[in-house]
C-alpha positions as CSV (number, residue, x, y, z in Angstrom):
1,M,0.0,0.0,0.0
2,V,1.2,3.4,-0.8
3,D,1.4,5.9,2.0
4,L,-0.2,9.2,0.7
5,L,1.7,11.3,3.3
6,A,5.1,10.1,2.0
7,V,4.1,10.6,-1.7
8,G,2.8,14.1,-0.8
9,I,6.1,15.1,1.0
10,G,8.1,13.7,-1.9
11,A,6.1,15.7,-4.4
12,V,6.4,18.9,-2.4
13,L,10.2,18.4,-2.1
14,T,10.6,17.7,-5.8
15,L,8.5,20.7,-6.7
16,S,10.6,22.9,-4.3
17,V,13.8,21.8,-6.0
18,V,12.5,22.4,-9.5
19,V,11.2,25.9,-8.5
20,L,14.6,26.8,-6.8
21,H,16.4,25.5,-9.9
22,F,14.6,27.8,-12.3
23,S,14.3,30.8,-10.1
24,R,16.5,33.8,-11.1
25,G,18.1,34.3,-7.8
26,T,19.5,37.6,-6.5
27,E,21.1,40.1,-8.8
28,R,24.3,40.2,-6.7
29,P,27.0,41.9,-8.7
30,I,30.2,40.0,-9.3
31,P,33.2,41.6,-7.6
32,E,36.0,43.1,-9.6
33,D,38.9,40.6,-10.3
34,I,41.9,41.9,-8.3
35,S,44.1,38.8,-8.7
36,Q,46.6,40.4,-11.1
37,E,47.1,43.4,-8.6
38,V,47.6,40.9,-5.7
39,I,50.2,39.0,-7.8
40,E,52.1,42.1,-8.7
41,R,52.2,43.3,-5.1
42,R,53.4,40.0,-3.9
43,A,56.1,39.8,-6.6
44,A,57.3,43.3,-5.7
45,S,57.8,42.1,-2.1
46,V,60.2,39.3,-3.1
47,P,63.8,40.4,-3.1
48,E,66.1,39.8,-6.1
49,T,68.8,37.1,-5.9
50,D,72.2,36.6,-7.4
51,F,71.0,33.5,-9.2
52,P,69.8,34.1,-12.8
53,E,68.0,30.7,-13.1
54,P,64.3,30.9,-14.0
55,M,61.8,30.6,-11.2
56,N,64.1,31.9,-8.5
57,R,61.6,34.6,-7.6
58,S,58.6,32.4,-7.2
59,I,55.7,34.1,-5.3
60,G,54.8,32.6,-1.9
61,G,56.8,29.7,-0.8
62,G,57.1,30.9,2.8
63,G,60.4,32.7,2.9
64,V,63.2,34.1,1.0
65,A,65.1,32.1,-1.6
66,A,68.6,31.0,-0.7
67,G,71.2,33.7,-1.6
68,A,68.6,36.5,-1.6
69,I,70.0,40.0,-1.5
70,A,68.4,42.5,0.9
71,G,66.9,45.3,-1.2
72,E,68.8,48.5,-1.2
73,E,67.1,51.7,-1.6
74,G,67.5,53.3,-5.1
75,S,69.0,50.1,-6.6
76,E,67.4,48.2,-9.4
77,G,67.4,44.4,-9.6
78,E,69.5,42.8,-12.3
79,L,66.5,41.4,-14.1
80,E,64.8,44.8,-14.3
81,E,68.0,46.4,-15.5
82,S,68.6,43.9,-18.3
83,A,65.0,44.1,-19.4
84,E,65.3,47.8,-19.8
85,E,68.5,47.5,-21.7
86,A,67.2,44.7,-23.9
87,G,63.9,46.6,-24.6
88,D,65.8,49.3,-26.5
89,E,67.5,46.9,-28.9
90,D,65.0,44.1,-29.4
91,P,65.7,42.5,-32.8
92,S,62.2,40.8,-32.8
93,A,60.8,44.3,-33.2
94,I,62.2,44.6,-36.7
95,P,59.4,44.3,-39.2
96,D,59.6,41.2,-41.5
97,E,59.8,43.2,-44.7
98,E,62.9,45.1,-43.4
99,A,64.6,42.1,-41.8
100,E,67.8,40.8,-43.4
101,V,68.0,37.0,-44.1
102,Y,71.1,34.9,-43.2
103,E,72.1,31.4,-44.1
104,V,72.4,29.3,-40.9
105,E,73.8,25.7,-41.1
106,Y,72.4,23.5,-38.3
107,V,75.3,21.0,-38.3
108,K,73.7,18.2,-36.2
109,E,70.4,18.5,-38.1
110,G,72.3,18.3,-41.4
111,S,70.5,21.3,-43.0
112,T,71.1,24.9,-43.9
113,I,68.1,27.3,-43.7
114,E,67.5,31.0,-44.1
115,V,66.9,32.8,-40.8
116,K,65.6,36.4,-40.6
117,E,67.4,38.8,-38.2
118,N,64.2,39.2,-36.2
119,E,63.9,35.5,-35.5
120,T,65.9,33.5,-32.9
121,L,67.9,30.5,-33.9
122,L,65.6,28.4,-31.7
123,E,62.4,29.6,-33.4
124,A,63.9,29.0,-36.8
125,G,64.8,25.4,-35.9
126,E,61.4,24.8,-34.4
127,D,59.8,26.2,-37.6
128,E,61.6,23.4,-39.5
129,G,60.0,20.9,-37.1
130,W,63.2,20.1,-35.2
131,D,62.9,19.2,-31.5
132,L,65.5,21.6,-30.1
133,P,66.1,21.8,-26.3
134,Y,65.1,24.8,-24.3
135,A,63.7,25.7,-20.9
136,C,63.2,29.3,-20.0
137,R,63.3,31.1,-23.4
138,E,64.6,34.1,-21.5
139,G,68.4,33.7,-21.7
140,Q,68.4,32.7,-18.0
141,C,69.6,29.1,-18.3
142,I,71.8,27.1,-20.7
143,S,69.2,24.4,-21.8
144,C,69.1,25.9,-25.3
145,G,72.9,26.2,-25.5
146,G,74.6,25.9,-28.9
147,R,78.1,26.5,-30.3
148,I,78.9,28.6,-33.4
149,T,81.6,26.6,-35.2
150,D,82.9,29.4,-37.5
151,G,85.5,30.5,-34.9
152,G,85.7,33.7,-32.8
153,N,83.3,35.3,-30.4
154,S,79.7,34.2,-31.0
155,E,78.6,37.8,-30.9
156,D,80.4,38.3,-34.2
157,Y,77.6,36.2,-35.7
158,V,74.6,36.8,-33.4
159,V,73.2,39.4,-31.0
160,H,71.8,38.1,-27.7
161,H,68.6,39.9,-26.8
162,T,69.0,38.9,-23.1
163,N,72.0,36.9,-22.0
164,Q,72.3,36.3,-18.2
165,M,74.3,33.1,-18.3
166,L,77.2,33.3,-20.8
167,G,80.3,35.4,-19.9
168,E,83.0,36.6,-22.2
169,P,85.0,33.3,-21.9
170,E,82.0,31.3,-23.1
171,L,81.2,33.8,-25.9
172,D,84.8,33.8,-27.0
173,D,84.6,30.0,-27.4
174,G,81.5,30.4,-29.7
175,Y,78.8,29.4,-27.3
176,T,75.4,31.0,-27.7
177,L,71.9,30.7,-26.2
178,T,69.7,29.9,-29.2
179,C,66.4,31.1,-27.5
180,V,67.7,34.7,-27.5
181,A,70.2,34.6,-30.3
182,Y,69.3,36.6,-33.4
183,P,71.7,36.1,-36.4
184,T,73.7,39.1,-37.8
185,S,75.6,37.1,-40.4
186,D,75.9,33.6,-42.0
187,L,77.0,31.0,-39.5
188,S,77.3,27.3,-38.7
189,L,75.6,26.2,-35.4
190,E,75.9,23.0,-33.4
191,T,72.8,22.7,-31.2
192,R,72.8,20.9,-27.9
193,E,76.2,22.2,-26.9
194,S,76.7,23.9,-23.5
195,P,79.9,25.3,-21.9
């Protein structure tokens, strides 16, 4: 036998759920998204370090990274300084129709391709479908390292947009960071070579 009271309570509950589901609710305004502002404030509070590796300024983490430098008034961090310097001479800003083209031999890939002066050696290789190594794409590590085999300083053949890892001895030996290296003449490049 069916209990009419139970059926009635079930029907009322079901009807209530359906009514609540289709009701418009309140017109509560959605608050403004302040997440980017919070991230920028937190990033500004993290001190610069001596280490140029990527991710050394991660936000949060409960403390200061090892090797952190106490902020000095009036001094800029090394990353800010290099970004300003690099922003003035960014080869990628050269329009395609004005960019010169150079012959770049990728020795290990067994191919010579044309690379525009506004394209990095890494990007040009990736455009060919080659799986070239990289990590930061900012010139802050040596994962994308390569060696120019034509002899002399690598900056005789490329300009590094941002180079925070290679010093003069490495540049003199022909090493380059392909993720930030823009060609300035024809060259031969061995990829996957690090100092």
